[in-house]
N, C-alpha and C positions, 0 to 999 in steps of 0.2 A: 814758624811752626809755630807761635803761639794759637792760631786758628786751629789748625790740627788739632792742637792738645786741649783746646777749650772746644769743640765738635767731638770730639771722643770720649771727652769727660761728661758733657750732655748726655751725647749717646749710651754713655754705660750706665747713666741714673735711669733713663728708660727703659734701656735692656732690664736690669737689675729688678727693675721694680715690677715687668710683668714676666721675668722669668720666675720670680720668686713665690707666682700663681699655680703654680704646677709642679707641685710632690717630683715629678718625673724628671724634672728640667733640673734638679739641684746641683751638678755639675756643671759649675761656671769654664765652660768653655768659649766661652766669647762669641758663639755663632746663632747669628738675628734669629735663625728658627729656634731657638727655644725660647723668643716672646709670645712663643703660640705651645697648645699643648702637641706634644709629642706620639705621646698617644689614639689622639684624637685633634686632627689638624684639619683648624677650618680649610674646607673647599674652595671659599675667596678669602682673599688676605687681604685684599686694598680696601679701604675704608675701614680697618679692623681698630680698633683703639690704639694700638702701638703706633700704627701707622699714620694715626690722626695726633696720636702726641710727641712725633718725630715730626711731622709737618707744620705742627703750631711752635715749636721748641726752633726751627729754621727759617721756618718762615719760606716752604717751598710744598709744591704739590708734588702727590705720587700718585704716577698712573700705572694702570694691570701691569706694563713690563716693567716697568721701574722698582715696583713692587716686586717681584718673582726675583728680579735681579737679588734686589737686597737678601730676602730673604734665604737668598742659598750664600748669603756672605758671611765672611767674620767682620766684627765690628772695627776693625781697622781698616778692612774694605769700603765699609759699608758708610766711615768718615770720611773717607777720601770723594767717594762719590757723592755724599751730599755736598761738600764743598765744591765744586762741579756745580752739582743743581745750584747752587748758589751764586 
């Protein structure tokens, strides 16, 4: 369980850093998509700063399909997926 907790906490810090950049994302619903603008979402999400931070923090590579999956997850689901990827 310690691994999940550490992964979740690290992911939350990354999420919170990027979510705070967008005024429209002030609600802390712990949805991964809030790391990008919800008013003007990017056309391509892989290789964006939030995913680069996640890759660096966890030593993983996020491909296009995984990026799309993670984008639609909440933080708990994403933390579990990240652990699987490691």
